[in-house]
N, C-alpha and C positions, 0 to 999 in steps of 0.2 A: 168185722163189724156187720157187714151185710148178712152173713150166715147167722150171726147171733140174732139179728132182727127176725130172720125167717124162722129160726128155732123158737123164739118167743111167740111169734104169730101162730106157729103150729101148735105149741103148747096151749095157748089161749083158745084156739079153735077146739082142740080135744077136750079141754077142761069145760068150756061152756057148752059144748054139745052134750056131754054127759050130764051136766047140771040141768040142761033144758029138756033133754029128751029121754033120759033114763026112765024105764018103766016103773021103777020103785022110787016114789018121791023121797024116801028116806035113804036112798043110795046104799042099801044093805047095811045101814048103820055107820057108814063111813063119813067122817067129818070132811066133806069135800073142800070146804074153804081152807081147812088146815093143810090138806094135801097141796093145794095151790100155794099156800104160804111157805110150805117147806120146799117144794120142788121147783117152783118157778125161778128162784134165784140160782138154783143149781143148773137149770136149763140155760139161763143167761150166761153162766160161767163155763158151760160145756165147751170142750176143745174141738169137738167134731159133731157132725150131724148124727153119727152113730151113738155117741154118748147122749145127746139130747133125746134121741129116739128111745134109748134104753130107759131114760128117766120118765118119758111119757108112758112107756109100757109098764114101768113100776107103778105109776099112778093108776093105770087101768087095772093092774093086777090086784090092787088093794080092794077092788070091788068084789073080788072072789068069783069072777065069772070067766069061764074059759074061752068064750067066744068073742071077747073084746081084745083087739090088737091094733097096732099101728101098721099100716101097709105103706111102704115107701112109694112115693109118687112115681118113680121110674118103673117099678114093678107093676103098679096099678095101670099106668099108661100102656105098658107093653101087653098086659093081659087084656085090656079093653080094646086095644087096637085090632085084635083078632076077631072081635065080635062083629057079626053082620050089622049093617046100618039099618 
């Protein structure tokens, strides 16, 4: 249950970040609300973080932009730990 809550929180952050900050107000013609309606229940039912992350990447992939991706927190933390303060 705790992981499912984290998965949903992550999905909501990804979805709302794209909605609020994407450079194209039309989101490349993607019905972003429909993406949420389709994928959020699947994220909630995901059996693992990897499965939930794959669904989030699916959502981002629908925008048709190669530079959008989910970076796992542990990889991000490890990468930024090496940066000078």
